[in-house]
N, C-alpha and C positions, 0 to 999 in steps of 0.2 A: 127598759129590764119589764123581764117577761116574772108573770110568779104564780104558783101556783099556792091555791088555801087548801086546807086541810086539816080537819076535822078530826079533832082526837077527843072523845066524848066530851066535855067540855070544856075542852081548848079549842081557838081556832089559832093553828099555823101558817105565814104568811115565807113560802119558801123562792130561791131560783126554781127555772119551769123544770122538770124533771128532776129535782133532788129529792129523793126519798130513802126509805130504809132499804127498798130494791138497789136503787141507783149503790150505793153502798159497798154492800153485800153484793154484788153482783163483782164490786170492781176488786174486792178483797178475793174474791175467792179466782178470777183472772191471772193475779198478782201470784196468790199460793195456786194453784193451779190446781183448786179445789172443784170436783163435783158437785155441782148444784142439787143435784137429784141424792148423795144425800147429806144432807142437809134438814136439819129438822129446826123449824119455825116454832114458836109460840107465841102471839100473841091477842088480844083480846077488846080493840080497840081500831077505827079506820085510819091511822097514822101506821097502822101494822097490815093491810088490807095485799100491797106491792108487795113485800118481803114477804110473806105469808105464801101467794100465787108463785114465789121466785125460789120460795122449798123444795126439795123432795116430798118429804113431806108438812105437812101443815097442819100446827095442834092450840084449838080455842083455847083458855081457861073457863074455869064454870062461868065468871061474871063477867064474860065477855061478850061486847053485844050481837043481839042478834044477827044481824049481817057480818061482822066475822064468826060465824060458830055454822050461819051457811056454807061456806066458803071452805071450812076447814076440814079434813079429814077426821079427825080426831078430838073431840069434847074430854078434858080435865074435870076431874070431882071433888076436888079446891079449886080456890078462885085466888089470883094475886100471883104473889111468889109461893103459895103455899100448892098454887096447879102447877108451875113448874119445878120445882122439886118434885113431884110426883112424876112426874113428865123424865129426869135427869131418873129416880128411884128405876123410872119401869125399862130406862135404855142400859141400866146398869147390870142389871139383872137378867136382861136376854145377854151381854157380853160375856 
């Protein structure tokens, strides 16, 4: 069994090799005919990096790890779920 060790702040995840959030998101996009460049990914920890890189727009919530913030295009003012709400509100305001 080939596995990957993925860190998520204080947690450690042992997953089959190549299985991560980006893998699942890529499959979903392919099955549904979604262009990944239209996706907005929001994250805070190491386990989010692959799918943030895959998403067309990447956003780190305020309490995200420095590595996540450095790889994202935008950063919210709010932390955790409130940061996600902030992103959704901004997207809806643009609509």
